[in-house]
Kinemage of the C-alpha trace (Angstrom):
@kinemage 1
@onewidth
@group {chain A} dominant
@subgroup {mainchain}
@vectorlist {calphas} color= white
{ca met a 1} P 15.795 -27.127 0.096
{ca glu a 2} L 19.257 -26.297 0.834
{ca lys a 3} L 20.144 -29.302 -0.593
{ca lys a 4} L 18.489 -28.590 -3.464
{ca gly a 5} L 20.353 -25.540 -3.618
{ca leu a 6} L 16.764 -22.972 -3.583
{ca ile a 7} L 18.105 -21.753 -0.771
{ca asn a 8} L 21.263 -20.592 0.601
{ca ser a 9} L 21.085 -21.130 3.797
{ca val a 10} L 18.494 -22.208 6.570
{ca gln a 11} L 19.241 -19.500 8.841
{ca glu a 12} L 18.616 -17.098 5.912
{ca ala a 13} L 15.520 -18.149 5.103
{ca arg a 14} L 14.419 -18.161 8.738
{ca leu a 15} L 15.299 -14.309 9.360
{ca met a 16} L 13.096 -13.366 6.206
{ca lys a 17} L 10.794 -15.287 7.966
{ca glu a 18} L 11.005 -13.846 10.913
{ca leu a 19} L 10.937 -10.708 9.246
{ca arg a 20} L 8.316 -11.426 7.156
{ca asn a 21} L 6.031 -11.380 10.317
{ca glu a 22} L 7.142 -7.995 11.275
{ca ile a 23} L 6.391 -6.085 8.268
{ca val a 24} L 3.174 -8.469 8.368
{ca his a 25} L 2.211 -6.971 12.184
{ca glu a 26} L 3.495 -3.191 11.809
{ca tyr a 27} L 1.322 -0.641 12.760
{ca leu a 28} L 3.631 2.076 13.608
{ca ile a 29} L 5.384 4.408 11.920
{ca glu a 30} L 8.529 4.085 14.505
{ca gly a 31} L 11.042 2.013 13.864
{ca ile a 32} L 9.835 2.242 10.639
{ca ser a 33} L 12.793 2.954 8.208
{ca glu a 34} L 15.248 0.585 10.192
{ca leu a 35} L 12.508 -2.098 8.940
{ca phe a 36} L 12.483 -0.757 5.553
{ca ser a 37} L 16.685 -1.261 5.885
{ca glu a 38} L 16.600 -4.948 6.582
{ca ile a 39} L 13.867 -5.217 3.628
{ca cys a 40} L 16.071 -4.168 1.278
{ca arg a 41} L 18.899 -5.913 2.489
{ca phe a 42} L 17.339 -8.863 2.255
{ca cys a 43} L 16.362 -8.134 -1.828
{ca pro a 44} L 19.143 -10.132 -3.693
{ca ile a 45} L 18.854 -12.375 -1.643
{ca leu a 46} L 15.033 -13.331 -2.123
{ca leu a 47} L 15.429 -12.753 -5.501
{ca lys a 48} L 17.721 -15.732 -6.084
{ca met a 49} L 15.978 -18.019 -4.039
{ca val a 50} L 13.218 -17.189 -7.220
{ca glu a 51} L 15.562 -17.898 -9.829
{ca ser a 52} L 16.698 -21.186 -8.272
{ca thr a 53} L 13.783 -22.241 -7.834
{ca gln a 54} L 12.141 -20.890 -10.584
{ca asn a 55} L 15.600 -23.183 -12.378
{ca tyr a 56} L 14.412 -25.993 -10.412
{ca ala a 57} L 11.156 -25.974 -11.228
{ca arg a 58} L 12.338 -26.248 -15.426
{ca lys a 59} L 15.192 -29.174 -14.872
{ca ile a 60} L 12.471 -31.236 -13.101
{ca lys a 61} L 9.660 -30.688 -15.020
{ca gly a 62} L 12.195 -31.844 -18.523
């Protein structure tokens, strides 16, 4: 995915996957503000991945 330009780095993708897992398993209010901050930090990166994936799909579709 990195070679095709869909993601900037494998490390970022892994961190977002870990964050997703934290979100799914977060049942306590404690620490929720830190979790929200992490989500906000990754939003621009995720939106860029979506854009890159859409562009790639258009390119291969022709």
